[in-house]
C-alpha positions, 0 to 999 in steps of 0.5 A: 776452524779449530786451533786445537781438537782433542778427541778421546784422549787418554794417557796411562803412565807406567804403573797404571796411573791414568792421568788423562781419561777420555778427554774431548775438547775443541778450542777455536782459532783465536780463542782465549781458553782456560783449562782449570783444575786442581793440582794433579788433575791432568792439565799439564799432561794434556799440555805435554801431549800437545807439545810432544813431550809426552806420548798419548796412550789413546785418542787423537790430537789435531792442531789446525787440522794436522794430526800431532801423531803424523806431523809433530815437527810442523805442529811444534813450529805453531806452538809457543809454550810457557811452562810452570818452571823456569828452564833457562840458563840463569847465567845467560843474558836475556838477549842470548836466551831469546835469540838462541830460542829463535835459532831452534826454529831456523830463524837467522841471527840477524832476524832474531835480533830484530824480533828480540828487540820487538818482543823484549820491548813489549814486555818491558825487558829491553833495558835489561837485555844484557843482564844475566837472567839470575838478576831478574825478579820473579815477575821479570823471569815470568815475562822472559819466559813469555818473550822466549815463547813468542820468538818464532811468532807462534799461532798458539801460545800455551801458558801453564801458570804464567803469573804464579808468584807475580805481584798484582801490578805485574800480573795486570800488566801481563793481562793487558799484554796477553789480551792485545796478543789475543786480539791479534789472532793468537790462540791462547790456552791458559791454566791458572789457579788465579781464577779471577784471571781466567774470568777476566781474560777468557771467554770459554773454559773447561774444568778437569778433575782426576783426568776427566772433563767435568764442566765446559762451556762459556764462562758467562753461561756456566756462572749464570747457573751459579746459585749462591755466592758468599759475602763478607759483611763488616759491621760498624759496631760489635755484633753478638752471635745471638743477633747474628742468628736472626739472619737464618736464611743467609746461614751466617758465619761468625768471623769476629766481633765486627765481621761475619759471612753470609751466603746469598742466593735464591730467595736470600738476595742482597736487597733482602739482606740489606732490609734484614740488617736494618731490621735487626739493628746491624749497621754495615760499613761494607759488604764485599764478595768473599771470592769471585763467582768463578772461584765459588763455582770451581770449589762447588764443582770440584768438591762434589 
């Protein structure tokens, strides 16, 4: 069964701006799905339609088989949303924020307090439950947003840039938590500009640009067609541009005297690069990807 079905979805805002243009997507139950795209592509508009914050112009949206147009109140009870912006009272305590959220879904206070302890502990926020939200770091505020979204035990969790501004260590902790949540059967829809995050967490994805879906499918299948990847080479000694020009097949780019970039793909393979570097007398101390494969794919796709 599909958790989310979107068919021919279009949204035209006053003034004629078409934010979403005939989008069709299906997200199976239990999926960890990435919706990617540049700023202004239409991702947040789709999320706002799913959560009944914006009315669609045309099309059909179903959540677990229920039409959002006919049963939006019930569908809201199935979805937890973590928006991009912090939208809680900064002078409220953490426990107040999550318990009040539970009340919106008809959960009694005594039950909400039990649920709050469970969720806040999982997100390492329990010790700060009586602190005001304004005292939290940016990463803790992000975790609080997730905790609040989980208070009514939703079947679908929508994450709109959930790790923006979060340091690497906290991001990886959140990844582990989200993966565990997904394994328990929660369907997760993720938008993110950290493409390594999508590659790490998600099985399938769709890329949207100018309101249209321009690619969709299993990430591993889409990346299997990725023809090239850029690598950064660190040399032991200084390398002149004249010597570097001998790496013709790899279209080298001079960064500084000991660092350059090469494009690997097709006949210009990594083993061939290693042989050629030795032949022209460049001793490499390190070779690393400039970006992950999904980032290369995304940039190539959206710049066409």
